[in-house]
C-alpha positions in Angstrom: 8.4 -67.6 -156.0 6.4 -64.8 -155.0 7.1 -61.8 -156.9 8.7 -58.9 -154.9 6.2 -56.0 -154.8 7.5 -52.6 -156.3 6.2 -49.0 -155.2 4.0 -46.7 -157.6 7.2 -44.5 -159.0 8.7 -47.6 -160.0 5.9 -49.0 -162.1 5.2 -45.7 -163.6 9.3 -45.6 -164.9 8.7 -48.8 -166.6 5.4 -48.4 -168.2 5.4 -49.1 -171.8 3.8 -47.1 -174.5 0.5 -48.4 -174.3 -1.2 -49.3 -170.3 -4.7 -50.2 -169.9 -6.2 -49.7 -166.4 -8.9 -52.2 -165.5 -10.8 -53.7 -162.0 -13.8 -53.6 -161.0 -15.5 -50.4 -159.8 -14.7 -48.1 -157.2 -11.2 -49.5 -156.7 -9.3 -46.6 -158.1 -8.7 -47.1 -161.9 -9.0 -43.3 -162.5 -7.0 -42.2 -159.8 -3.9 -44.4 -160.5 -4.3 -43.5 -164.6 -4.1 -40.0 -164.1 -1.1 -40.5 -161.3 0.4 -42.3 -163.9 -0.2 -40.4 -167.3 0.8 -36.8 -164.7 4.3 -38.4 -163.6 5.2 -39.8 -167.1 4.4 -36.4 -168.3 6.3 -34.6 -165.4 9.4 -36.8 -166.7 9.3 -35.2 -170.0 7.3 -37.8 -172.0 4.4 -36.8 -174.2 1.2 -38.8 -173.5 -2.4 -38.6 -174.4 -4.7 -40.2 -171.4 -8.0 -41.3 -172.5 -10.9 -42.4 -171.0 -13.9 -44.8 -171.2 -15.6 -45.2 -168.3 -19.2 -45.0 -168.2 -19.4 -43.2 -165.2 -16.0 -41.4 -165.9 -15.2 -38.4 -163.4 -12.3 -38.0 -165.3 -12.6 -34.1 -165.8 -13.2 -33.8 -161.9 -10.0 -35.9 -161.2 -7.8 -33.5 -163.3 -9.4 -29.9 -162.8 -10.0 -29.2 -166.6 -13.0 -29.5 -168.8 -12.7 -32.5 -171.4 -13.8 -33.2 -174.8 -13.7 -36.6 -177.3 -11.2 -34.9 -178.7 -7.3 -34.9 -176.7 -6.9 -31.4 -175.4 -3.4 -30.3 -173.6 -3.8 -29.4 -170.1 -1.9 -25.8 -169.3 -0.7 -27.0 -165.8 1.0 -30.0 -167.0 2.6 -29.3 -170.7 3.1 -32.5 -172.0 -0.4 -33.8 -170.9 -3.2 -34.1 -173.3 -6.3 -36.0 -172.4 -9.7 -36.9 -173.7 -12.9 -38.5 -172.2 -14.9 -40.4 -174.6 -18.8 -40.5 -173.6 -20.0 -44.2 -173.7 -23.3 -43.1 -173.8 -23.0 -40.7 -177.0 -20.4 -43.1 -178.6 -23.5 -45.7 -178.1 -26.1 -43.4 -179.3 -24.2 -42.5 -182.5 -23.9 -46.3 -183.0 -27.1 -47.0 -182.7 -28.5 -44.1 -185.3 -25.6 -45.7 -187.9 -27.0 -49.3 -187.2 -31.0 -48.1 -187.0 -30.4 -45.7 -190.1 -31.9 -48.3 -192.8 -34.6 -49.9 -190.7 -36.4 -47.2 -190.3 -39.2 -46.6 -192.1 -39.5 -50.5 -193.4 -39.6 -52.3 -190.5 -42.5 -52.2 -187.8 -42.5 -49.6 -185.8 -42.5 -52.3 -182.8 -39.7 -54.1 -184.2 -37.2 -51.0 -184.7 -38.1 -50.1 -180.9 -37.1 -53.9 -179.6 -33.7 -53.3 -181.5 -33.2 -49.9 -180.3 -33.8 -51.0 -176.7 -31.3 -54.3 -177.7 -28.8 -51.5 -178.5 -29.2 -49.4 -175.0 -27.5 -52.4 -173.2 -23.8 -52.6 -171.5 -22.8 -54.6 -174.4 -23.7 -51.7 -177.1 -22.3 -49.4 -175.1 -18.6 -51.4 -174.6 -18.6 -51.7 -178.6 -19.3 -48.2 -179.3 -16.7 -47.1 -176.9 -13.9 -49.5 -178.5 -14.8 -48.3 -181.9 -13.8 -45.0 -180.2 -10.7 -45.7 -179.2 -9.4 -48.9 -181.3 -8.3 -46.3 -183.5 -5.4 -44.9 -181.0 -4.1 -49.0 -181.1 -4.9 -49.9 -184.7 -4.2 -46.9 -186.3 -0.3 -45.6 -185.7 -1.1 -42.4 -187.4 -3.4 -41.4 -184.4 -0.6 -41.8 -181.7 2.5 -41.0 -183.6 2.6 -37.8 -181.7 2.8 -39.5 -178.1 5.3 -41.9 -176.2 2.6 -43.3 -173.8 -0.9 -43.7 -174.6 -2.9 -44.6 -171.3 -6.5 -45.9 -171.0 -8.5 -45.6 -167.7 -10.9 -48.5 -168.4 -10.2 -51.3 -170.6 -12.9 -53.2 -172.6 -14.2 -56.4 -170.9 -13.3 -59.9 -171.7 -16.7 -60.2 -173.4 -15.8 -57.6 -176.1 -12.7 -58.9 -176.9 -13.7 -62.4 -177.0 -16.2 -61.1 -179.6 -13.9 -59.1 -181.6 -11.9 -62.4 -182.0 -14.3 -63.9 -184.1 -14.3 -61.9 -187.2 -13.8 -65.3 -189.8 -17.9 -66.1 -188.6 -19.5 -63.2 -188.9 -19.8 -63.1 -192.8 -21.2 -66.7 -192.6 -23.6 -65.5 -189.2 -24.9 -63.0 -191.0 -25.6 -64.7 -194.5 -27.3 -67.3 -192.4 -29.0 -66.0 -188.9 -32.8 -65.1 -190.0 -32.5 -62.0 -187.3 -28.9 -61.0 -188.2 -28.6 -59.5 -184.9 -26.7 -60.2 -181.4 -26.5 -58.6 -178.3 -24.5 -55.6 -180.3 -28.0 -55.6 -182.4 -27.9 -56.5 -186.4 -24.0 -57.2 -187.0 -23.8 -55.5 -190.2 -22.8 -52.7 -187.7 -19.4 -54.3 -187.2 -18.6 -55.4 -190.4 -16.4 -52.0 -191.6 -14.5 -52.3 -188.9 -13.0 -55.9 -189.2 -9.2 -54.6 -189.9 -9.1 -51.9 -187.5 -10.6 -54.3 -184.6 -7.5 -57.2 -185.7 -4.7 -54.4 -185.4 -6.4 -53.2 -182.0 -6.5 -56.7 -180.3 -3.3 -57.4 -181.8 -1.8 -54.3 -180.4 -3.1 -55.3 -177.2 -1.4 -58.7 -177.1 1.8 -57.2 -177.9 3.7 -57.6 -174.2 6.6 -55.2 -175.9 4.0 -52.6 -176.2 1.2 -53.2 -174.2 0.5 -53.7 -170.6 -2.6 -54.2 -168.5 -3.0 -52.3 -165.0 -5.3 -54.8 -162.9 -6.2 -52.8 -160.2 -7.7 -53.8 -156.9 -8.5 -53.2 -153.6 -6.9 -55.2 -150.9 -10.2 -57.0 -150.1 -11.8 -60.6 -150.8 -14.5 -59.5 -152.9 -12.2 -57.0 -155.0 -9.5 -59.9 -155.2 -11.8 -62.5 -156.1 -13.0 -60.2 -159.0 -9.6 -59.6 -160.1 -8.7 -63.0 -160.4 -11.3 -63.4 -162.8 -10.3 -61.1 -164.9 -6.8 -62.2 -164.6 -7.9 -65.4 -166.1 -10.0 -64.3 -168.6 -7.5 -61.7 -169.8 -4.8 -64.2 -169.9 -7.0 -66.8 -171.9 -7.3 -63.7 -174.9 -3.5 -63.9 -175.2 -2.9 -60.7 -172.9 -0.1 -62.0 -170.6 2.1 -58.7 -169.4 -0.6 -58.1 -166.5 0.6 -56.3 -163.4 -1.3 -56.6 -159.9 -2.1 -52.8 -158.4 -2.6 -53.3 -154.6 -4.3 -50.0 -153.9 -5.5 -48.6 -150.7 -2.7 -50.8 -148.7 -3.4 -49.4 -144.6 -0.9 -50.2 -141.9 -3.1 -48.9 -138.8 -0.9 -48.6 -135.5 -2.6 -49.3 -132.3 -4.4 -46.0 -131.4 -8.1 -47.1 -132.9 -9.8 -50.4 -132.4 -11.6 -49.3 -136.0 -8.2 -49.1 -137.8 -6.7 -51.9 -136.6 -9.6 -54.1 -137.3 -9.4 -52.7 -140.9 -5.8 -53.5 -141.5 -6.7 -57.0 -140.0 -9.4 -57.4 -142.2 -6.7 -56.5 -145.4 -3.6 -58.8 -143.8 -6.7 -62.0 -143.9 -7.4 -61.0 -147.3 -4.3 -60.7 -148.8 -2.9 -64.1 -146.8 -5.5 -65.8 -149.0 -5.1 -64.2 -152.3 -5.7 -66.2 -154.8 -3.2 -68.4 -156.4 -3.1 -66.6 -160.0 -3.0 -63.1 -158.3 -0.1 -64.0 -156.2 1.9 -65.2 -159.0 1.6 -61.5 -160.9 4.2 -58.7 -160.4 3.0 -56.7 -158.1 2.8 -52.6 -157.1 1.4 -51.8 -153.8 -0.2 -48.5 -153.5 -0.6 -46.9 -149.7 -4.5 -45.6 -148.6 -4.8 -42.0 -149.4 -5.9 -39.7 -146.7 -7.4 -37.5 -149.3 -9.9 -37.2 -152.5 -7.8 -37.3 -155.5 -8.9 -33.8 -157.5 -6.9 -31.6 -159.0 -3.2 -31.6 -159.8 -1.7 -31.4 -156.5 -3.4 -34.6 -155.1 -2.7 -36.5 -158.0 0.9 -35.8 -158.0 1.1 -36.9 -154.2 -0.3 -40.3 -155.4 3.6 -41.0 -156.9 5.2 -39.2 -153.9 7.0 -41.6 -151.1 4.8 -41.5 -148.1 7.4 -40.3 -146.2 7.4 -37.4 -148.3 3.9 -36.0 -147.7 2.5 -33.2 -145.9 1.9 -34.6 -141.9 -2.1 -34.9 -141.6 -3.2 -32.3 -139.0 -4.2 -34.5 -135.5 -7.1 -35.8 -134.8 -9.8 -33.9 -133.0 -11.4 -35.7 -129.7 -14.7 -36.5 -131.4 -15.6 -37.0 -135.2 -18.9 -38.2 -134.7 -20.6 -35.2 -134.6 -24.0 -35.6 -136.3 -26.7 -38.4 -136.1 -27.2 -40.0 -139.4 -30.3 -42.2 -140.4 -29.3 -45.8 -140.2 -30.6 -48.8 -141.7 -32.9 -49.9 -138.7 -34.9 -46.6 -139.6 -35.7 -47.9 -143.0 -36.4 -51.6 -142.1 -39.1 -50.4 -140.1 -40.8 -48.0 -142.6 -40.8 -51.1 -145.4 -42.0 -53.0 -142.7 -45.6 -51.2 -142.6 -46.5 -52.5 -145.7 -46.8 -55.5 -144.3 -45.4 -57.8 -147.6 -44.0 -56.9 -151.1 -40.7 -57.0 -152.9 -37.5 -55.3 -151.7 -34.7 -55.3 -154.1 -31.1 -54.3 -153.6 -29.1 -52.5 -156.7 -25.8 -51.3 -157.2 -22.6 -52.0 -158.6 -20.3 -54.7 -157.8 -18.4 -54.3 -154.4 -20.7 -52.1 -152.7 -22.4 -54.8 -150.7 -25.4 -55.6 -152.1 -25.6 -58.9 -150.7 -25.0 -57.9 -147.4 -27.6 -55.4 -147.0 -30.4 -57.7 -148.6 -29.3 -60.5 -145.9 -29.3 -57.7 -143.2 -32.7 -56.8 -144.2 -34.1 -60.0 -144.2 -32.9 -61.1 -141.2 -34.6 -58.3 -140.0 -37.7 -58.4 -141.1 -38.2 -62.0 -140.4 -37.2 -61.4 -136.8 -39.7 -58.9 -136.2 -42.3 -62.0 -137.1 -42.4 -61.3 -141.0 -42.5 -64.2 -143.5 -39.6 -63.7 -145.5 -38.1 -65.1 -148.6 -34.1 -64.0 -149.6 -33.0 -65.0 -153.3 -29.6 -64.3 -154.1 -27.4 -64.3 -157.3 -24.1 -63.9 -155.0 -21.9 -66.8 -154.9 -20.8 -66.7 -151.3 -23.1 -69.6 -150.6 -21.8 -69.4 -146.8 -24.0 -66.4 -146.2 -26.9 -68.0 -147.7 -26.1 -71.3 -145.7 -25.9 -69.4 -142.2 -28.7 -66.9 -142.5 -31.3 -69.9 -144.1 -30.2 -72.3 -141.4 -30.8 -70.2 -138.2 -33.8 -67.6 -138.7 -37.4 -68.6 -138.3 -39.5 -67.2 -140.7 -37.0 -67.1 -143.1 -36.6 -69.0 -146.6 -33.6 -68.7 -148.6 -32.8 -69.8 -152.1 -30.0 -69.1 -154.6 -30.8 -68.1 -158.3 -27.6 -69.8 -159.9 -26.9 -67.4 -163.3 -24.3 -69.7 -165.0 -27.3 -72.3 -164.8 -29.9 -70.1 -165.4 -27.6 -68.8 -168.9 -26.9 -72.3 -169.7 -30.8 -73.1 -170.1 -31.6 -70.0 -171.9 -28.7 -70.4 -173.8 -29.6 -74.0 -175.3 -33.2 -72.6 -175.9 -31.7 -69.7 -178.3 -29.4 -72.1 -179.9 -31.9 -74.4 -180.6 -33.7 -71.5 -182.2 -31.5 -69.7 -183.6 -28.4 -71.6 -184.4 -30.1 -74.7 -186.0 -29.3 -73.6 -189.4 -25.6 -72.4 -188.8 -22.2 -73.7 -189.8 -19.7 -74.5 -187.4 -18.2 -70.7 -187.7 -21.8 -69.0 -187.1 -22.9 -71.1 -184.2 -19.3 -70.5 -182.7 -20.1 -66.7 -182.9 -23.9 -67.4 -181.7 -22.2 -69.0 -178.6 -20.0 -66.1 -178.0 -22.9 -63.8 -178.2 -25.0 -65.6 -175.8 -22.1 -65.5 -173.4 -22.6 -61.8 -173.0 -23.6 -59.8 -169.9 -26.9 -59.1 -171.3 -27.6 -62.6 -171.8 -27.2 -63.5 -168.2 -29.0 -60.3 -167.4 -32.5 -61.9 -169.0 -32.0 -65.2 -167.8 -31.9 -64.5 -164.3 -34.7 -62.0 -165.0 -37.0 -65.0 -166.0 -35.5 -66.7 -162.7 -36.5 -63.7 -160.7 -40.0 -63.7 -162.1 -40.9 -66.2 -160.1 -39.9 -65.3 -157.0 -41.8 -61.6 -157.2 -44.5 -63.8 -157.4 -44.1 -64.9 -153.7 -44.1 -61.1 -152.6 -48.1 -61.7 -153.0 -48.0 -64.0 -149.6 -44.7 -62.2 -147.7 -41.7 -60.0 -148.3 -39.6 -60.9 -150.9 -35.7 -59.9 -150.7 -33.8 -59.6 -154.1 -30.2 -59.3 -154.1 -29.0 -58.3 -157.2 -31.8 -57.0 -159.1 -32.0 -56.7 -163.0 -31.1 -53.7 -164.4 -33.1 -51.1 -166.1 -32.2 -51.7 -169.2 -33.1 -55.4 -168.7 -36.4 -54.6 -167.4 -37.1 -51.9 -170.8 -35.5 -54.5 -172.9 -37.5 -57.2 -172.0 -40.6 -55.1 -172.3 -39.7 -54.3 -175.7 -38.5 -58.1 -176.4 -42.3 -58.7 -175.2 -43.5 -56.1 -178.0 -41.8 -57.7 -180.5 -43.4 -61.4 -179.9 -46.3 -59.7 -180.2 -45.5 -57.7 -183.5 -43.7 -60.4 -185.2 -43.5 -63.9 -183.5 -47.2 -64.0 -181.6 -45.4 -66.1 -178.9 -47.1 -63.5 -176.0 -49.0 -67.0 -175.0 -46.0 -68.9 -174.5 -44.7 -66.2 -171.5 -45.6 -67.8 -168.0 -48.2 -65.5 -166.0 -45.5 -64.3 -164.0 -43.5 -63.1 -166.2 -45.9 -61.2 -168.0 -46.8 -59.6 -164.5 -43.7 -58.8 -163.6 -42.8 -55.3 -164.9 -46.0 -53.8 -163.9 -45.4 -55.1 -160.3 -41.7 -53.4 -160.4 -43.3 -50.6 -161.3 -45.8 -50.4 -158.5 -44.5 -48.2 -155.7 -46.7 -49.6 -152.8 -45.7 -53.4 -154.2 -41.5 -53.0 -154.7 -39.0 -51.2 -153.3 -36.1 -50.4 -154.8 -32.6 -49.7 -152.6 -29.4 -48.6 -154.7 -26.7 -49.5 -152.4 -23.6 -47.1 -152.7 -20.4 -46.6 -151.2 -19.5 -43.1 -149.8 -17.0 -42.1 -153.1 -17.0 -40.4 -156.0 -16.9 -43.4 -158.5 -19.8 -45.4 -156.7 -21.9 -42.3 -156.0 -21.9 -41.3 -159.9 -22.8 -44.9 -161.2 -25.2 -45.2 -158.6 -27.0 -41.5 -160.3 -26.7 -43.5 -163.7 -28.3 -46.7 -162.1 -31.0 -44.5 -160.8 -31.4 -42.7 -164.2 -31.7 -46.0 -166.0 -34.6 -47.2 -163.3 -36.2 -44.1 -164.1 -36.3 -44.7 -167.7 -37.7 -48.2 -167.1 -40.8 -46.6 -164.9 -39.0 -47.3 -161.9 -38.6 -44.6 -158.7 -35.7 -45.9 -156.3 -37.4 -45.7 -152.5 -33.9 -45.3 -150.8 -30.3 -44.6 -151.3 -28.1 -46.8 -148.4 -24.6 -45.3 -148.2 -22.6 -48.8 -147.0 -19.5 -49.0 -145.2 -19.5 -45.6 -143.9 -16.9 -44.2 -141.5 -19.1 -40.9 -140.8 -21.3 -42.1 -138.5 -18.2 -43.4 -136.6 -15.9 -41.7 -133.6 -12.9 -42.0 -135.0 -8.9 -41.3 -133.3 -6.6 -42.2 -136.3 -6.1 -39.0 -138.3 -5.6 -40.8 -142.0 -9.3 -42.2 -141.1 -10.3 -39.0 -139.8 -9.4 -37.3 -143.0 -11.3 -39.7 -145.2 -14.4 -39.3 -142.9 -14.1 -35.9 -143.7 -13.8 -36.4 -147.2 -17.2 -38.7 -147.2 -19.7 -35.8 -146.4 -19.9 -34.5 -149.8 -20.5 -37.9 -151.9 -22.9 -38.4 -149.0 -24.5 -35.1 -149.1 -24.4 -36.0 -152.8 -26.8 -39.1 -152.4 -29.4 -37.4 -150.0 -30.0 -34.7 -152.6 -30.6 -37.4 -155.3 -32.3 -40.0 -152.7 -36.4 -40.4 -151.9 -35.3 -42.2 -148.8 -32.1 -42.4 -147.0 -29.6 -44.5 -144.8 -26.0 -44.8 -144.1 -24.7 -48.2 -142.4 -21.1 -47.6 -140.9 -18.1 -49.5 -141.1 -18.3 -52.1 -139.1 -15.2 -53.9 -137.0 -16.7 -57.8 -137.4 -17.1 -58.6 -140.7 -21.2 -58.9 -141.2 -21.4 -63.0 -142.1 -24.0 -64.8 -140.1 -26.9 -63.9 -138.5 -25.5 -62.1 -135.9 -22.9 -60.3 -138.4 -25.4 -59.4 -140.4 -27.9 -57.9 -137.5 -24.9 -55.2 -136.8 -26.6 -53.4 -140.1 -29.9 -53.2 -138.8 -28.9 -51.9 -134.8 -29.9 -48.6 -133.6 -27.0 -46.0 -134.1 -26.2 -46.2 -130.7 -25.5 -49.8 -130.5 -23.8 -49.4 -134.3 -21.5 -46.6 -132.8 -20.7 -48.9 -129.2 -20.2 -52.0 -131.7 -17.4 -50.4 -133.9 -15.4 -49.0 -130.9 -15.4 -52.2 -128.7 -11.8 -54.4 -128.6 -10.9 -56.1 -131.9 -12.2 -60.1 -132.0 -9.9 -62.6 -133.0 -11.8 -63.5 -136.4 -12.9 -67.2 -136.4 -11.4 -69.7 -138.2 -13.3 -71.3 -140.9 -13.4 -75.1 -141.6 -14.7 -77.3 -144.4 -15.6 -80.7 -143.3 -15.0 -82.4 -147.0 -16.1 -86.1 -148.5 -17.0 -87.3 -151.6 -20.6 -87.0 -151.5 -21.9 -85.0 -148.7 -24.4 -86.8 -147.7 -23.4 -88.7 -144.0 -19.8 -88.2 -142.6 -19.1 -84.6 -143.2 -22.5 -84.1 -142.9 -22.6 -85.4 -139.5 -19.3 -83.4 -138.9 -21.0 -80.5 -139.8 -23.9 -81.0 -137.5 -21.6 -82.0 -134.2 -19.6 -78.7 -135.0 -22.5 -76.4 -135.2 -24.0 -77.9 -132.0 -20.6 -77.9 -130.1 -18.1 -75.2 -131.6 -19.9 -72.5 -133.6 -18.8 -70.1 -131.0 -15.3 -70.7 -132.2 -15.5 -71.6 -135.9 -17.4 -71.1 -138.8 -18.3 -74.3 -140.2 -19.0 -75.7 -143.7 -19.2 -79.1 -145.3 -19.0 -80.2 -149.2 -18.1 -82.7 -151.3 -16.6 -83.3 -154.7 -20.4 -84.9 -155.7 -23.7 -84.6 -153.9 -25.3 -87.8 -153.3 -28.0 -86.2 -151.0 -29.0 -86.4 -147.6 -28.4 -89.9 -145.7 -31.9 -90.7 -144.0 -30.1 -93.0 -141.8 -27.4 -90.3 -140.7 -30.1 -87.5 -140.3 -31.8 -90.0 -137.9 -29.1 -91.4 -135.7 -28.0 -87.4 -135.7 -31.7 -86.8 -134.4 -31.1 -89.4 -131.4 -28.7 -87.4 -130.3 -30.2 -84.5 -130.0 -28.6 -82.8 -133.0 -31.4 -82.0 -136.0 -29.6 -82.1 -139.4 -32.8 -82.8 -141.5 -32.3 -78.8 -143.0 -28.6 -79.7 -144.7 -28.5 -79.9 -148.3 -26.0 -82.2 -150.1 -23.9 -80.0 -151.9 -20.3 -79.6 -153.7 -17.7 -77.3 -152.8 -18.1 -75.3 -156.1 -21.7 -74.3 -154.9 -20.2 -73.0 -152.1 -18.5 -70.2 -153.7 -15.0 -68.4 -153.3 -14.7 -68.4 -149.6 -11.4 -69.3 -148.6 -11.0 -71.8 -146.1 -8.4 -72.0 -142.9 -8.5 -75.5 -142.7 -10.4 -78.6 -144.4 -11.0 -81.8 -142.6 -11.5 -84.8 -144.9 -13.4 -87.1 -143.1 -13.1 -90.3 -145.9 -11.9 -93.8 -144.3 -9.5 -96.1 -146.0 -6.5 -94.0 -145.4 -7.9 -91.1 -147.3 -7.0 -92.8 -150.8 -10.5 -92.3 -152.0 -10.7 -88.9 -150.3 -11.1 -85.9 -152.8 -8.3 -83.2 -153.5 -9.0 -79.7 -152.4 -7.0 -77.3 -154.9 -6.9 -74.2 -152.2 -4.3 -72.8 -149.5 -6.0 -74.1 -146.7 -4.6 -76.4 -144.3 -5.5 -79.7 -144.3 -6.1 -82.4 -141.7 -7.0 -85.9 -142.8 -9.1 -87.6 -140.2 -10.4 -91.3 -141.5 -13.8 -92.3 -140.5 -15.9 -95.9 -141.5 -18.4 -95.5 -144.2 -22.0 -96.2 -142.8 -23.3 -97.0 -145.8 -20.8 -99.3 -146.9 -20.4 -101.0 -143.5 -24.5 -101.3 -143.3 -24.2 -103.5 -146.6 -23.7 -106.5 -144.6 -26.3 -105.5 -141.8 -29.1 -108.4 -141.4 -31.4 -105.7 -140.1 -32.3 -102.5 -139.7 -31.2 -101.8 -136.4 -27.6 -103.2 -137.3 -27.3 -101.0 -140.0 -28.2 -98.3 -137.8 -25.6 -99.6 -135.2 -22.7 -98.7 -137.8 -23.9 -95.2 -137.8 -24.2 -94.5 -134.7 -20.9 -95.7 -133.8 -19.3 -93.5 -136.6 -21.6 -90.8 -135.2 -19.8 -91.2 -131.9 -16.4 -90.9 -133.5 -16.9 -88.2 -135.1 -18.5 -86.3 -132.0 -15.2 -87.2 -130.2 -13.3 -85.7 -132.6 -15.2 -82.5 -132.8 -14.9 -82.1 -129.4 -11.1 -81.6 -129.5 -11.7 -78.8 -132.2 -10.1 -76.2 -132.3 -6.9 -77.5 -130.5 -6.6 -80.6 -132.8 -6.3 -78.4 -136.0 -3.5 -76.6 -134.1 -1.5 -79.8 -133.4 -1.9 -80.9 -137.0 
């Protein structure tokens, strides 16, 4: 049964002693953790608020200069706060680990270990070292009633720390003695503290995880992944905090569209999140900085001060949009374009829009993405001349890389040691390296045209690979084993004439500050970003809704902050129609006047997403997709897939071509390869009363339509013409069904 949602104040009043806020960047973790801590302190509880966010703005939000030791806030007598600096903690950790090796190992090897210790995993574990004492050492928190953490450790860190039994064996047998955290000896002294910390985190009577999300598809999908990972680790006391719910009213088409998109995302919420107890927080009109704004978060909306009436016009300034930036890049004629940024800022959409626009201008373009939203890739790849599309699957690349590493480093380990190494190889660092190798071949294509890379390697990854090459040259002498594309990759990415790095962010505090850190990281790797792109901005739009007008005004300080850091600069407006498909993507690169008009036109009904499903996605489901794209693409978003993939049936391709529909560019794919798409309808096209058709594990409405299997019928044919006759009959039956869509779906 669906959990009844509570308001924020009820959540605060029921808070246990330890409370962790977690979620992807920009969803409001710091805002809600501060609001919770202040509300608890105002109610008479002694509270310690701790931030471990690498891009922490806790001091900014509280309006107080914090340090790494608890300090009282004068304006909130019962509240203490500290801001752990993960970078400083990581530097201390690095020096402690490296000290025994300086002067005894070759400098190149020490440099390689030092860069390896510059990654996300090391920063996480160093921060965990700092705050673990607040859970594992009771004497550190005995003075407080509540301890509130802004940003919980990742699932990878927690899994790694659950394997202390393997460390001694691993250290005794592993010839390198290193992991993504560097030499594992640096962790041995913390065994007992880590064990107590993890025990406290898993105790549902003492600890709760507040999983923060926005009511958006991508944010909810990320929250569902976190929920599953935390639950598998034994953290079961989890509450979903839905932040930024918006009730639009009727006066503004942008407001109506924003509310409609939220409703659609919530209607398709993953079942795991749906089962969690939920707290709902409405969208705020103001930046949450200072105690007045913090306290307003826990104030019921009806009790907040009324907003000032909106003025007649809000878009008073001309802002550089993406179309101008594409024209600048186009003048180069070839090269590599990389979109980078934190999760949820729209890197994939921006990359796809740039690729589509360059291809439409007559350039040869290859778009490569690691994003699971394969429907975007499919729509782009099938519709634009001059554009080819591929997808680098991080899971596949990481698995291949891990197999190589296990074969080389795990051969002499016992079962426990191998278990630890396997977990180490599931780290974010491992995925970065694995994907990096796959990117190398794609970058090489930039010599003959444009290559657009969605989610490029981070600055740390580039330096790590550079250090690894030095390590190979000095110790393993494996330089000759590296492909030429890999050896040339770093110099190419450092060449501003060949590569353009575009940092994508949102006009909000945390995304902008994290983007600034990313730029510094890239510059450390010798790469100067070409441009910043502010995505989903209200600033270029004319708005009438008072709350959105206020948010628009609040964006300007962060846009200006980004502009000061950027070499080139562009603003992408928030769009009424979600930018999916070729026409949707082209909204991003239209000139300002067109973009503004688009945002203000009356709201259009969103297309229903329809999946044609069969066992092997080789014949009937491919025919159905082809007919639907030819006849119904204006009314529906069309997909096909199977539970397995058997390859495209050549006879199906032939008979569809006879009818004027080209499906030769289709690929056979599984449902899993489509990624986390929430379908409105799933049409199963298997015959025999559907007993052989696969089940679809989603919320979509299932429509069973049985068609005979042409390959099976063709087995009894005496001639090729007889075999093709079976395919033509089924082809025509499928067309007759598709012509009735969407009416037939509504009747089912």
